[in-house]
N, C-alpha and C positions, 0 to 999 in steps of 0.2 A: 381394924376390925372388919371381918368379912360381912358382906351384905346378907341380910336375912331374906331367904326366898319367900315370896308371898304364899300364904296358906290358901289352899283351894276352898272355895265356898261349898261346904257340905250341908248347908242348912236346908236346901230343897230336898236333897236325898234323905236326910234325917226326917224331915217333915213328912215325906211320902211314906216312910217306913213306920213312923210312930203315930201319925195323925191321919191316917187314910180315912176318907169319908165314904159312906155308903155310895155305891155306884149310881143310885137314883138321884142323889144330890148333885153329883157331877153332871148327870144328864139334864137335870132341871136347870142348872147354871148354863149349860150349852143352849137349851131351849130359850132361856131369857136372852142370851147373847144374840141368838138368831131371830128373835121375835119380830123385830122391826123389818127384817128382810122377808120373812114369811108373809107378814101382813102387807108389806109393800108389793111383793110379787103377786100375791093373790088379788089385792085391790086392782093392780094394773091389768091383770088377766080378766077380771070381772068388768072393768071399764077400759077396754082397749082404746077407744077413741080418746079418752082422757090421758092414757099413757102416751099416745102419739102426740097429744098437745103438750105434755110435759117435756118430751124430747125436743119438740120444736122450740119451746120456751128457752131451753138451754142451748139451742143452736146445734143440736145433734141431727145429722142427716145421713142417710135417709131415715126418717123418723120411725116408720113402721118396723123395719128390720131391727133398728136400735131398741125399740120398745120390747120387741119379742126377745131380743138377746138379754135385756135387763131382767125380764121376767124369768127366763130360763136360768140365768145366773143367780138371781136372788133365791129362787125356790130350790134349784138344783144344788147349789153349794150348801144351803142350809140343810138339805136332806143328807148330803154327804157327811156333814158334821154330826147330825143327830143319829144317823145309823152307824157311824163309826167306820164306814167303808171309805177309804181315802180321806179320812177326816182332815189330815194336814193339807190336802189339796183344796178342799172346800174352804178351809180357814184362810189359806193364803189368797184364794180367789176373792173372798169377801174383804180381806184386808186391802188388797190392791184396788178393788172396786170402790171401797169406802174412801180411800185416800184420793183417788181420782175424782169421785163425785163431790167430795168435800172441797177440793181445789176448784171445781167448776161452780158449785152452788154457793159456797160460803167465802167468797173472795173479799174478805174484810179489808185487805190491803188496798183494794181498788174502789172501795165503797165510799159514799159521802160520809162525813163525820157522824151524822146522826144515826147511821145504820151500822157503823163499825162494831159497836159493842155486841149487838145481837148476833151478827155474823161471826165475830171472833169467838163468841161462846159456842155457837154451833160447830165451828171449825175444830176447836179444841176438844169438844165432846166427842166428835167423830174420830179424832186422833186417839182418844181413849179406847174406842171400839177397835181401831186398827191394832193397838197394842194388845188388846184382849185376844183378837184373832191370831196374831203372831204367837202369843203365848200358848194358845190351843195347838197350833201347828207344831211348835217346838216340843211341847209335852207329848203330843202324839208320836212324833218322830223319835223322840228319846225313848219312849215306851217300847216302840217297835224294835229299836236297836237293842234294848235290854232283853227283850223276849228272844231275839235271835242269837244272843251271845251266851 
């Protein structure tokens, strides 16, 4: 008996054609995804000495340029996502940033037993954000390929 080739997953293409949401709902979902980064970047900008202290707390040096870079990344990448201009780039930037920051701030594997559960929860919640940003980038890139073909 000949092997049966795997069938392509057409569910996402079918869903986009039959269940497309109004664009404002998609934009609202993007705003919600970016909200922590907008809030974090704006808070750091409003309290730059606090942002420097946060960088020092995590051992990042030089602290002031690192704080400025984080502010620019959090706000700038969020604006790329929300405006749709290079959305994929903003989404991948926040995905990489979130993964790195979570590995730095939520090191449950190196924590004392009483702190592991809370840190593990934070770590895996942030992995969910990483997945969301990767999905946004993937969707944006696939949409641009479809428009150009």
